[in-house]
C-alpha positions in Angstrom: 220.3 23.3 115.9 221.3 26.8 116.9 219.6 29.6 118.5 217.8 30.4 121.8 216.0 27.6 123.6 212.2 28.3 123.8 209.6 26.6 126.0 206.7 25.6 123.8 203.3 25.0 125.7 200.5 23.6 123.7 197.7 24.9 126.0 194.3 23.3 126.4 194.6 19.7 125.4 191.1 19.5 123.8 191.6 22.6 121.7 193.6 23.2 118.5 196.9 24.0 120.5 198.3 20.4 120.2 197.8 19.9 116.6 199.2 23.4 115.8 202.3 22.3 117.9 202.5 19.1 116.0 202.6 21.1 112.8 205.3 23.2 114.2 207.4 20.2 115.1 207.5 19.2 111.4 209.6 22.2 110.7 213.1 23.2 111.7 213.4 26.7 113.4 216.2 29.1 114.3 215.4 28.2 117.9 215.5 25.0 120.0 212.0 24.0 121.1 211.5 22.4 124.5 207.8 21.1 124.8 206.0 21.3 128.1 202.7 19.3 128.1 201.2 15.9 127.7 203.3 14.1 125.0 200.6 11.5 124.5 198.1 14.2 123.5 200.6 15.5 120.9 201.2 12.1 119.6 197.4 11.4 119.3 197.1 14.8 117.5 199.9 13.8 115.1 198.0 10.6 114.2 194.7 12.4 113.5 196.6 14.7 111.3 198.5 11.8 109.6 201.8 13.5 110.6 204.9 11.7 112.0 205.6 12.3 115.6 206.9 9.7 118.1 207.6 9.9 121.8 210.7 8.2 122.9 211.3 6.6 126.3 213.8 9.3 127.1 211.0 11.9 126.9 211.9 13.3 123.6 209.5 14.0 120.7 210.9 12.9 117.4 209.6 14.6 114.2 210.8 15.7 110.8 211.8 19.0 112.4 214.1 17.3 114.8 214.3 15.7 118.2 212.6 17.9 120.7 213.0 17.6 124.6 209.6 17.0 126.4 208.7 17.9 129.9 205.9 15.4 130.2 203.0 16.7 132.2 200.2 14.1 131.7 196.6 15.2 131.7 194.4 13.7 134.6 191.8 12.2 132.2 191.6 11.3 128.6 191.2 14.1 126.2 188.6 14.3 123.4 189.1 17.1 120.8 186.6 19.7 121.3 185.6 18.7 124.8 187.6 20.4 127.6 187.8 18.4 130.9 187.9 20.6 134.0 189.9 17.8 135.7 192.7 18.6 133.4 193.0 22.2 134.7 195.9 21.4 137.1 198.1 20.0 134.3 197.2 22.8 131.9 198.3 25.3 134.4 201.3 23.1 135.5 202.6 23.2 132.0 202.5 27.0 131.9 204.3 27.3 135.3 206.8 24.6 134.3 207.7 26.6 131.2 207.8 29.8 133.2 210.3 28.2 135.7 212.5 27.0 132.9 212.8 30.5 131.7 213.3 32.0 135.2 216.1 29.5 135.9 217.8 30.1 132.6 217.3 26.8 130.9 215.0 28.5 128.4 215.4 31.9 126.9 211.7 32.4 125.9 208.2 31.0 126.1 205.6 30.4 123.4 202.1 29.4 124.5 199.1 28.1 122.7 195.5 28.9 123.6 194.0 28.1 127.0 190.3 27.6 127.8 189.5 29.9 130.8 186.2 28.2 131.4 187.5 24.8 131.9 190.3 26.1 134.3 187.8 27.9 136.4 185.5 25.0 136.6 188.4 22.9 137.6 188.7 24.9 140.7 191.6 27.2 139.7 190.8 31.0 139.7 192.2 32.0 136.3 191.7 35.3 134.3 194.4 34.8 131.8 198.0 33.5 131.2 199.4 37.1 131.3 198.3 37.7 134.8 199.3 34.2 135.9 202.9 34.8 134.5 203.1 38.2 136.0 202.2 36.9 139.5 204.5 34.0 139.2 207.4 36.3 138.2 206.5 39.1 140.6 206.5 41.7 137.8 204.0 44.3 136.5 203.3 43.6 132.8 201.7 45.1 129.7 199.8 43.1 127.0 200.9 44.0 123.5 199.6 42.5 120.3 201.6 42.9 117.1 201.5 41.8 113.4 203.4 43.2 110.5 201.1 46.3 110.2 201.2 47.6 113.8 201.9 47.1 117.5 199.0 47.8 119.9 199.5 47.8 123.7 196.7 48.0 126.2 196.3 50.3 129.2 193.4 48.0 130.6 192.9 44.4 129.6 189.9 42.2 130.3 187.3 44.6 132.0 183.7 45.3 131.6 183.4 48.6 129.6 181.7 50.3 132.5 184.8 49.7 134.8 187.4 51.1 132.4 187.3 54.8 133.4 187.9 54.0 137.0 190.7 51.7 136.2 192.6 54.4 134.3 194.7 55.9 137.1 197.7 58.3 136.7 199.9 55.7 138.3 198.8 52.8 136.3 199.0 54.7 133.0 202.5 55.9 133.9 203.6 52.4 134.8 202.2 50.9 131.5 204.0 53.7 129.4 207.3 53.1 131.1 207.1 49.3 130.5 206.1 50.0 127.0 208.9 52.5 126.3 211.6 50.3 127.9 210.3 47.2 126.0 210.5 49.0 122.7 214.0 50.2 123.4 215.5 47.1 124.8 213.4 44.3 123.4 212.7 45.6 119.9 216.0 47.7 119.4 214.2 51.0 118.7 216.4 53.9 120.1 213.8 56.6 120.3 210.4 54.9 120.2 207.2 57.0 119.4 204.0 55.9 121.1 200.7 57.1 119.8 198.5 57.3 123.0 194.7 57.1 122.4 192.1 59.0 124.4 189.3 57.2 126.2 186.4 59.2 124.9 185.0 59.9 121.3 187.1 62.7 119.8 189.5 62.3 122.8 187.0 64.0 125.0 186.5 67.1 122.7 188.1 69.6 125.3 186.0 68.0 128.1 182.6 68.2 126.4 182.6 64.3 125.9 184.4 63.4 129.0 187.3 64.6 131.2 189.6 61.5 131.5 191.9 63.0 128.8 192.1 66.3 130.8 192.4 64.9 134.3 194.3 61.7 133.8 195.8 61.1 130.3 197.3 64.5 129.4 199.0 65.2 132.7 200.8 61.8 132.6 201.9 62.3 129.0 203.2 65.8 129.8 205.2 64.6 132.7 206.7 61.7 130.8 207.5 64.0 127.8 209.5 66.2 130.2 211.6 63.1 130.9 212.3 62.6 127.2 209.6 60.1 126.2 208.2 60.6 122.6 204.4 60.4 123.2 201.8 61.5 120.8 198.3 62.2 122.3 195.8 61.8 123.6 194.5 61.1 120.1 191.0 60.4 118.8 190.9 56.7 118.3 188.8 57.0 115.1 191.8 58.6 113.2 194.7 57.3 115.1 195.0 54.1 112.9 195.1 56.0 109.6 198.2 54.7 107.7 199.8 58.1 107.6 199.7 58.4 111.4 200.7 54.8 112.0 203.8 55.4 109.9 205.0 58.0 112.4 204.7 55.8 115.5 206.3 52.5 116.8 203.4 51.4 118.8 199.8 52.5 119.8 198.6 52.5 123.4 194.8 51.8 123.6 192.7 52.6 126.7 190.8 49.3 126.6 190.7 46.1 124.8 188.2 46.7 122.1 189.4 50.1 121.3 192.6 49.0 119.5 192.5 45.2 119.0 189.7 45.0 116.3 191.7 47.4 114.2 194.9 45.2 114.5 193.1 41.9 113.9 191.4 43.4 110.8 194.8 44.4 109.5 196.2 40.9 109.8 194.7 38.4 112.2 196.6 35.4 111.0 200.0 37.0 111.7 199.0 38.6 115.0 200.8 37.5 118.2 200.3 38.4 121.8 203.5 39.7 123.6 203.8 40.1 127.3 206.0 43.0 128.1 207.8 43.4 131.4 208.5 39.7 132.2 212.2 38.8 132.8 212.0 36.6 129.7 210.0 37.0 126.4 206.7 35.4 126.3 204.8 35.3 123.0 201.4 33.7 122.5 199.1 33.0 119.6 196.3 35.6 119.1 193.4 33.1 119.0 191.5 31.0 121.2 191.0 27.2 121.6 188.7 27.0 118.5 187.0 23.9 120.0 184.8 23.6 116.8 187.9 23.0 114.7 189.9 20.8 117.1 190.6 17.3 115.8 189.5 18.2 112.3 193.0 19.4 110.8 191.6 22.7 109.7 193.3 25.0 112.2 195.5 27.5 110.7 199.1 27.4 112.4 200.1 30.8 111.0 199.8 32.6 114.5 201.8 30.0 116.2 204.5 30.1 113.5 204.6 33.9 113.9 204.7 33.5 117.7 207.8 31.2 117.5 209.5 33.6 115.1 208.8 36.6 117.2 209.9 34.9 120.5 213.2 33.7 118.7 213.9 37.3 117.7 213.3 38.6 121.0 215.2 35.9 122.9 218.2 36.3 120.4 218.2 40.1 121.0 218.4 39.5 124.8 221.3 37.0 124.2 223.2 39.9 122.4 222.9 42.0 125.5 219.5 43.7 125.0 217.0 43.6 127.8 213.2 44.1 127.7 
């Protein structure tokens, strides 16, 4: 098997992540997959699906897709699909950090992650707001969250904040840093020589010349003007209600939304099943599924693996691009 080596992390053991990974291991890929997690949970998930998967004594997972190296990180307590156990929080986080270490030390060239249950991890005594932040701190990097599907790429200036906190979180320095990471990632990770980024305003009608808010005048526009003077191709600030029209999307390579629910509902409506979550700014590609643990579906064999398949494909392409000399 050729191609980059990717660390694959199933995520919450009681969610749909293990069974999605089992389905992925039934296929061959243009990458070598190294699994980080509880091998026994994966074997149990395979049995519930009626799919072949065996764990060998040498810590490999054998499936129709091949023999996959396993970094076995056992859960502390037995897992029942649909019922997260806070006691398993350390092993869930440990699998993510094990995969990150494999990328940082060069053994793996990218990382694909399944969904994680934030509540169970916090109840297990580990302060956790999301995998993106966890990996950023672990690597000592500033990062940007970007979701992508075949229709569009949408990056976020702020992520998981209450809406009333968003205006104060939009600072000139923060916005400039986000745009620099986004621009560099589109150039080096995605091979776009002169990317065009459509930057949304915060307020309705992009503030309507200050009548509906001044964030566009006081924060967003000055940053865009300064970066345009350096050569960045930035369109905006744009009213969010017309920025996603097909004709405008055709003229840009990515959209920068000011807050989570300004941009992501449009992307998910345009193609939820193929959407993936990409962390920009890490020293390695990290791509995640764009859905949660789906506890109501866990163990029932109903979960759609399309997002995980898309994540593996996207991470393979990004890692292969780096191997040819491009850098994100």
